[in-house]
N, C-alpha and C positions, 0 to 999 in steps of 0.2 A: 342682926338676928333678933327675932321677936322674943318678948318676954313670955308669950303664950306658949304652953307646951306644944311641941310638934305632934300632929296627928299621925298615928302609926297604922298603916294598912297592911295586913298580912295576906300573902298570895299563895300560901302553901297548898291550899285546896283548889286553886285555879291554875296558876303557872306551874305548880307542882304536878298537875295532870300530865304535862309534857314528859316529865321524867319517868312516869309510869305507863306511858302509852295510853293515858286517859283511863286507867283501870283501877282507880280507887273503888273500894267497896263502900256502901253506905255506912256500915259500922266503923270503918276506918276514918271516914270523914267526921262522923259524930264524935269519936273519941278525941281526935285532934282538935276539933272545934271547941269542945268542952274545956280542954286544957288551955287553949288560947283565951277563952273567956275567963278562966281562973287567973290568967296572967294580966288581965285588964287591957288586952289589945283593943284598940279603938274600933277597927273594922276588919272583918274577915270576908274574903272574896271567894265565891263559889260559882263555878261554871266549867264547861268544857275548856280545855287549855286555850282554844281559839275562840272562846266566847260562846254565848248562847247560840244554840243551833249549829255548833261547830262540827257535829257528827257528820262525817263524810269519808269517802274513799281517799280524798286528798289529805285530810288531816288525821283521820283515825276515828274510831268509834269508842265511846265511853261505855263502861260496864253497866251504867244505870242512866235513867233519864235525868235531866237537870231538875225537873220538878221533884223527883224523889230525893235528890241530893239537897236541894234548897229547903224543902219541907222538913227533912230530918235535921239539918243543921240549925234551922230556925228554932227548933224545940229546945236546944241545949244552950242557946245564947241568952244570958240574962242582961248584961250591960253592954256587951259588944254588939255593934251594928253589923248587919248582913249586906253584902254587896254582890253584884254580878257584873261581868264584863260583856260588852257587845261590840262586834265589828260590823258596821253597816255594810250590807251586801252579803253578809253571812247570816246575821240575825236581823230581825225585823221588829217593828213596833209591837206586833202581836207577841213576840218573845218577851219584850219588856213588860207587857200586860200580864203574861204568865208569871214572870218573876215578881211583879207587884202582888199578885194573888198569893204567892208563896211567902210574902212578908219581907221583901228586901227594903232596905232603907236608902241604899246608895246604888247608882248605876254608873258604870264607867264606859264611856263611848270612845272607842279606839279607832283611829284612822292612821294611814301612812302620813308622815310629817308634812307632805305637800297637799293633802287632800282633806283638810278640815271641812270644806264646804259640803262633803257628802254626809256629814254628821248633823247638818242643821235640823232636819225634821226630828231626829232622834233626841237631840239635846232639848229642843223646844218642847217636844211632847213630855219628856221626862221631868223637866222643870215645872211644866203646867200640872203634872200629876203629883207634884209635891215631893219628888225624890231629891235627895242630895245628888247633884248631877256633875259628873267629872268628865272633862275632855282629856284624851290620851293621845299625844302626838308621837307615834312610834318611829323607830329608826332615826332618832333626833340627831344622830351624828352626820347624816347624809346631806344636810343643807346648811348654808351659813346661818349664823345666829340671827341676823336681821330678818331673814326669810322665816325662820321659826317663830319669831315674834309676831310677824304678820298673820301667820296661821293661828297662833294662840289668840290674837285679838279677834279673829273670826269666831272661834269657839266661845270666847267671853261674850261676844255680841249676840250669840244665839241663846245665852242664858246659863253657861257653865258656871258652877260655883267654884270650880277649881280647874286649872289646866296643868297637865303634867308634861315635863320633859322626860321622854321615855327612851332610855338607852337600850333598845331591844337587842342590840348586838354586843353589848358590853364593850363598846369600842371607844367611848369617850375617855380622853386623858383628863387629868385633874383640872388643868387650866380650862379645858373645853367645857367641862361640867360647870365650873364656876361661872364662866362667861355666859352660858345659856340661862342658868338660874338667875343670875343677877339681872340679865336683860329682861327676862319675863317679869321679875319682881318689880322692876322699874316701870315697865310698860302697862301692867295690868292692875286693875282694882280688885279682881277676884283672887282667890287663893292660888298658890303655885305648888305643884307637887313634883316629886322625883322618883322614878322607877328605873332600876338598872339590873344588869346581869354581871356576874363575877368572872367573865371570860378572860380578862387581863389581870385578875386578882385585885381589882380596885373597887369592888362592891361596897365595902364598908367605908373606905377612904372617900370615895366620891359622894356617898350618902351623907357623911359628916360635912363635907364641903357644901353640899346642898343645904343642909340645916344652917350652917354658918352664913350662907349666902342669902338666907331669907325664905327657904322653902317652908310652907305651912304643913305639908304632908309628905311623908316618905314611905316607901314600900320595902318590905323584906319578906323572907319566908324562913320557916324553921329548918335548920340544917341546910339552908340555901335551896330548898326543894323547888326546882324550877327548870326551865329549858337551858340547854348548854351547860355551863359550869354552875348554873343555878342563879338565883337572885341574891341580893345582899343577905347574908345569913343573919336572921333577926336576933338570935340570941347573942351573937357576937356584937352586933350593933348596939344592943341594949347594955351589954357589959361596958362597951366603950363610952356610950353617952353617960352612964353612971360615973365612970372614972373621970369624965370631963366636967361633971356637974350640970349636964344638960337634962332638963326635965322632960320626961315622956309619960310618966305615970304607969309604965309597963313594968311588971315584976319579972325579974331575971330567972329565979329558980324554976317556976313552972315551964318556962321556955327551954331551959336546959334539960329538964325531965322529958319534955315533949320531943326534943331533938334526939336524945339518946335512946329513949324507950319506945317511942311511937313512930318517928319518921325515918330515921336511918335504917331500921330493920326492913323497911319497905323498898329501899333502893336496890333494884336488881342491877342497874348500872350505877356505880357511885357518882353522885353529883359532886364533881370536883374540877379543879382547874388542871385537867390533863391535856395531852397534846392536841386533840381535836377541838376541845373547848377553847384553848388558847387561840387556835386558828380562826375560830369564829370572831373573836375580838380583833385579831390581827387583820383579818380580811374584811371586817365590817359586815358580817353575814348574820341574818336573823337567827336568834338562838334556837328556835324550835326546829331549825333545819338539821340539828346534830344527829338525831337518831335516823332520820331519813337518809342523810348522807352516808352514815356508817353502813346502813343496809345496802345502799346502791354500790358503795365501794366493795363490799363483800360479794355482791351478786355479779359485778362485772370485772372484779379483780383490778380495780383502779385505786391509786393512792387517794385516801379520803382528803388529805391535805391539799392535793392538787384540785380536787373537786371544789373545796371551799374557797381556794384562791380564785378559781375561775368564776364561781358564783359571785364573789365580791367584785371581780373585774366587770362582770355584766350587770352589777348593781341590782341583783335580784332582791325582792322584798317579800314580806309575808303574803301568802296567797299564791306564791309561785313555786310551791314545793314540787309540782310536777316537772319543773325544769331541772331538778337534780338528776333525774335519769337521763335527760337530754344531754346534760353536761358530761355525765359519765360516759355516755356513748360517743360523744365528740372526742373525748380524751383517748378513747381506744383507737381512733383513726390515725 
């Protein structure tokens, strides 16, 4: 474990979009971002839940444009850096240019864990543009650790400042999280990050394991606001790190206030480890499938748990939300 304080990246305003069907108002984003800045969070991420230009019939449409969100949040950040997420094939380099124009400091380029090569031009462009450039290997539970390392090396070779083990399904057990972080830390010269979901209730535990295993950056969101059972709840993580004597530089009280006063009142569907969220982690299914699956289950009168198990069996990944309806229809037969 490094003596350097771990960098904390908050996802409340990006991954949290999934929990609201992408319907944050600009004022809500601004109020939350200002509180995160008060808490000395290092980085705040803003975009559609599925990244820049994620607005679509497949993923859902946000209440405002990303330019509106980014410009508004930029105005209330003093010390906290502003980030955006992009998935190649959904967003393009022109979207990165738009985000640069809005004042982002960090770009996070996300691909499926076997597809690092599709991020090459986006990572190279972002690095040349002077951005803090992060590679995000999603659904990291789906391949063996040695294969994940090879994908991470590709992202590093393109110029990534940091490469993330991204547990998009919240499916990694504790030893699995440790193995992946340790392997990347040993193989890479760049920073290593960890992002997870709380679908099996391991959000905080696995994030602590990541820190102890040498992660330079970790993600969380206030009140766990994110897809599925949400991300590692940031206020709980900071309470635990303080008890452990792990330095983050993040203040606990503003996070507690943000969670109780600003974020939880927005949750129309509680972000919690309930039955369907547990099934996401159990079946290894992309966390943002939760609301889509519940909608399909209600529409076709099919058990949502059965849909999620079948999605996991078919190894569906982000971008295949349209397959949820197909699976529901197949289960009717």
